[in-house]
C-alpha positions in Angstrom: -36.5 5.8 -12.8 -35.1 9.3 -12.3 -36.4 12.3 -14.3 -32.9 12.8 -15.8 -32.7 9.1 -16.9 -36.2 9.2 -18.3 -35.4 12.4 -20.2 -32.3 10.9 -21.7 -34.1 7.6 -22.6 -36.9 9.5 -24.4 -34.4 11.7 -26.2 -32.5 8.7 -27.5 -35.8 7.1 -28.5 -36.8 10.0 -30.6 -33.3 10.3 -32.1 -33.3 6.7 -33.1 -36.9 6.9 -34.4 -36.4 9.8 -36.8 -34.5 7.9 -39.6 -36.9 5.0 -39.2 -39.9 7.3 -39.5 -38.6 9.1 -42.6 -37.8 5.8 -44.4 -41.1 4.2 -43.3 -43.2 7.2 -44.5 -41.5 6.9 -47.9 -42.2 3.1 -48.0 -45.8 3.9 -46.9 -46.3 6.0 -50.1 -44.8 3.2 -52.3 -46.8 0.4 -50.8 -50.0 2.4 -50.8 -49.4 2.6 -54.6 -49.0 -1.2 -54.7 -45.1 -1.3 -54.9 -42.9 -3.0 -52.4 -39.5 -1.3 -52.2 -37.1 -3.8 -50.6 -34.3 -1.5 -51.7 -34.9 0.9 -48.8 -31.6 -0.1 -47.3 -29.8 0.9 -50.4 -31.6 4.2 -50.5 -30.5 5.0 -47.0 -26.9 4.0 -47.5 -26.6 6.0 -50.8 -28.3 9.0 -49.2 -26.0 8.9 -46.2 -22.8 8.7 -48.4 -24.0 11.5 -50.8 -24.8 13.7 -47.8 -21.6 13.1 -46.0 -19.3 13.4 -49.0 -20.9 16.6 -50.2 -20.9 18.1 -46.7 -17.3 17.2 -46.3 -16.2 19.0 -49.5 -18.6 22.0 -49.2 -18.9 22.4 -45.4 -22.6 23.0 -46.1 -25.1 20.4 -44.7 -27.9 21.8 -46.8 -26.0 20.9 -50.0 -25.3 17.5 -48.5 -29.1 17.1 -48.0 -29.7 18.2 -51.6 -27.1 15.7 -52.8 -28.8 12.9 -50.9 -32.1 13.9 -52.5 -30.5 13.7 -56.0 -29.1 10.3 -55.2 -32.4 9.1 -53.9 -34.2 10.4 -57.0 -31.8 8.6 -59.3 -32.2 5.3 -57.5 -35.9 5.7 -57.5 -36.0 6.5 -61.2 -34.0 3.4 -61.9 -36.2 1.3 -59.6 -39.4 2.7 -61.2 -38.1 2.2 -64.7 -37.4 -1.5 -64.2 -40.3 -2.3 -61.9 -43.1 0.0 -63.1 -42.3 0.4 -66.8 -41.1 -3.1 -67.4 -43.0 -5.0 -64.7 -39.9 -6.7 -63.3 -40.1 -8.6 -60.0 -40.1 -6.0 -57.2 -38.3 -8.1 -54.6 -35.5 -9.1 -57.0 -34.9 -5.5 -58.2 -35.0 -4.2 -54.6 -32.5 -6.7 -53.5 -30.2 -5.9 -56.4 -30.4 -2.2 -55.5 -29.3 -3.0 -52.0 -26.3 -4.9 -53.2 -25.5 -2.2 -55.7 -25.6 0.5 -53.0 -23.3 -1.5 -50.7 -20.8 -1.9 -53.4 -20.9 1.6 -54.9 -20.8 3.4 -51.6 -17.9 1.2 -50.4 -15.9 1.8 -53.6 -16.6 5.5 -53.7 -15.7 5.9 -50.0 -12.4 4.2 -50.4 -11.7 6.1 -53.6 -12.4 9.5 -52.1 -11.1 9.0 -48.6 -8.6 6.1 -48.8 -8.5 2.5 -47.9 -7.6 3.0 -44.3 -11.1 4.0 -43.4 -9.9 6.8 -41.1 -12.8 8.4 -39.2 -14.0 11.5 -41.0 -16.3 14.0 -39.3 -18.4 16.7 -40.8 -20.2 19.7 -39.2 -23.8 18.7 -39.9 -27.2 19.9 -38.9 -27.3 21.3 -35.3 -30.2 21.0 -32.9 -32.7 23.9 -33.0 -34.4 24.1 -29.6 -37.8 25.6 -29.8 -38.3 28.6 -27.4 -40.1 27.7 -24.2 -41.1 24.3 -25.4 -37.6 22.8 -25.2 -37.5 23.6 -21.5 -40.5 21.5 -20.7 -39.6 18.5 -18.4 -38.9 15.2 -20.1 -40.6 15.7 -23.4 -39.0 19.1 -24.2 -35.5 17.9 -24.8 -36.8 14.9 -26.8 -39.3 16.5 -29.1 -38.5 20.2 -29.1 -34.7 20.2 -29.4 -34.4 18.4 -32.7 -32.5 19.2 -35.9 -34.5 20.5 -38.9 -34.7 16.9 -40.2 -36.2 15.7 -37.0 -38.9 18.4 -37.1 -39.5 17.6 -40.8 -40.0 13.9 -40.0 -42.7 14.5 -37.4 -44.3 17.3 -39.5 -44.7 14.9 -42.4 -46.9 12.5 -40.4 -50.1 14.7 -40.4 -49.3 16.0 -43.9 -49.1 12.5 -45.4 -52.1 11.3 -43.3 -54.2 14.2 -44.6 -52.9 13.7 -48.2 -53.7 10.0 -48.4 -57.2 10.2 -47.0 -58.4 13.8 -47.6 -57.2 14.7 -51.1 -58.0 13.5 -54.6 -54.4 12.5 -55.4 -54.3 10.5 -52.2 -57.5 8.7 -53.2 -56.0 7.9 -56.6 -52.8 6.6 -55.0 -54.8 4.3 -52.7 -57.0 3.2 -55.7 -53.8 2.1 -57.6 -52.7 0.1 -54.5 -56.0 -1.7 -54.2 -56.9 -2.4 -57.8 -54.8 -1.0 -60.6 -57.2 -2.1 -63.3 -60.2 -0.5 -61.7 -58.1 2.7 -61.1 -57.2 2.8 -64.8 -60.8 2.3 -65.7 -61.6 5.5 -63.7 -59.0 7.4 -65.7 -56.1 7.2 -63.2 -52.6 7.2 -64.7 -51.5 4.1 -62.9 -47.8 4.0 -63.9 -47.4 7.7 -63.5 -48.9 7.5 -60.0 -46.6 4.6 -59.0 -43.6 6.4 -60.3 -44.5 9.6 -58.3 -44.9 7.4 -55.2 -41.5 5.8 -55.7 -39.9 9.2 -56.2 -41.3 10.4 -52.9 -40.1 7.1 -51.3 -36.6 7.7 -52.7 -36.4 11.3 -51.4 -37.7 10.4 -47.9 -35.4 7.3 -47.6 -32.4 9.3 -48.8 -33.3 12.0 -46.2 -33.2 9.3 -43.6 -29.7 8.4 -44.7 -28.7 12.1 -44.7 -30.0 12.3 -41.1 -27.8 9.4 -40.1 -24.7 10.9 -41.7 -25.0 14.7 -41.1 -27.3 15.0 -38.2 -26.6 12.0 -36.0 -23.2 10.4 -36.6 -21.6 13.3 -38.4 -19.6 10.8 -40.4 -20.0 7.8 -42.8 -19.2 4.2 -42.2 -19.6 1.5 -44.7 -22.9 -0.3 -44.1 -24.0 2.3 -41.6 -27.7 1.9 -42.4 -27.3 -1.3 -40.3 -30.6 -2.9 -41.4 -32.8 0.2 -40.8 -34.3 -0.1 -44.3 -35.6 -3.6 -43.4 -36.8 -2.3 -40.0 -38.7 0.5 -41.9 -40.5 -2.2 -43.9 -41.6 -3.9 -40.7 -42.7 -0.5 -39.3 -45.1 0.0 -42.2 -46.7 -3.4 -41.5 -46.7 -2.8 -37.8 -48.3 0.6 -38.3 -51.1 -0.9 -40.5 -50.2 1.1 -43.5 -51.2 4.4 -41.9 -49.1 7.5 -41.2 -50.1 7.7 -37.5 -49.5 4.0 -37.1 -46.1 4.3 -38.7 -45.3 7.1 -36.2 -46.2 4.9 -33.2 -44.3 1.9 -34.6 -41.2 4.0 -35.3 -41.1 5.3 -31.7 -41.5 1.7 -30.5 -38.6 0.5 -32.6 -36.7 3.7 -31.6 -37.2 2.7 -28.0 -35.9 -0.8 -28.6 -32.7 0.7 -30.1 -32.3 3.3 -27.4 -32.5 0.7 -24.7 -29.1 -0.6 -25.9 -27.5 2.6 -24.5 -29.4 2.9 -21.3 -29.8 -0.6 -20.0 -26.9 -0.3 -17.5 -28.2 3.0 -16.2 -31.6 1.4 -15.7 -30.1 -1.3 -13.5 -31.4 -4.2 -15.6 -29.2 -7.2 -15.4 -29.7 -8.2 -19.1 -26.8 -9.2 -21.3 -26.2 -6.4 -23.8 -26.3 -8.9 -26.7 -30.0 -9.3 -26.1 -30.5 -5.5 -26.3 -28.5 -5.4 -29.5 -30.8 -7.9 -31.2 -34.1 -6.5 -29.9 -34.9 -4.2 -32.9 -34.3 -7.1 -35.3 -36.4 -9.5 -33.2 -39.2 -7.0 -33.3 -38.8 -6.8 -37.1 -39.1 -10.6 -37.4 -42.1 -10.6 -35.2 -43.8 -7.8 -37.1 -43.1 -9.5 -40.5 -43.8 -13.1 -39.5 -46.5 -12.8 -36.9 -48.3 -9.4 -36.6 -48.0 -8.8 -40.4 -50.2 -11.8 -41.1 -53.1 -10.3 -39.2 -53.1 -6.9 -40.9 -54.7 -6.0 -44.2 -52.2 -4.8 -46.8 -53.2 -3.0 -50.0 -54.8 -5.6 -52.2 -52.5 -5.1 -55.2 -49.3 -4.8 -53.2 -46.5 -6.4 -55.0 -48.6 -7.3 -58.0 -46.9 -6.3 -61.3 -48.8 -4.3 -63.8 -50.0 -6.2 -66.8 -48.5 -5.2 -70.1 -50.6 -3.0 -72.2 
């Protein structure tokens, strides 16, 4: 493999991994607090539409990102109200949010930009090469020539890892995810902690959607999240519910996606259909096989008892 091809493959891997990493880090916070957010797909899609539409009308990507955050917070508040406050079934509510997001973004897109679905492009976030580091062979263009959202995704990994295992709020969050009753007995505000975790999840998942719309594709297409929310769920399991594990799993899934664009250049005689399904096959393997051999938070998915 030539250096140029390796550089291109690694750059595509990192680019594909960034939205998965952002969404998975958000899901990590939620699951560490004992809540499964199946609605990640809807958060991504809503964040992508809000970012693109706002950027289109304001020509300011930063405002688009802020709009995505607002959309993510609103969905997270709705999810938290139904699931945490009223102890509704987390899987059912998450699925409903996914369906809601597909419908509302499709209707809003057609209402704002017409039924024809003409391709709209926005001037999104540009790459910000780091001095000297971006010129390093192979890894420089991949890791040191990212957009601000790409740098944010990788910077959050050590921050979240430190916060979960080296701070009192992180300890409380993990206590809630392991045994909510015991955490409450120690004075932890269980519902408040879970709501904060879900708000963080909503912001990060919406940021992943904003990345897709205004940093990667520079447009919006109905259903453009393309299963990334479900892949992020698998990444959390594959990463063993740790921030560093999530980073490694996101890069692995990013590589599986990037291979779709480079298989011909690599000279592999593999039908492209197999490459298209590779990320989803990995997702199924992670959920059905590998996930059964990992230890999830003990109270994950368990609804809080009514007071």
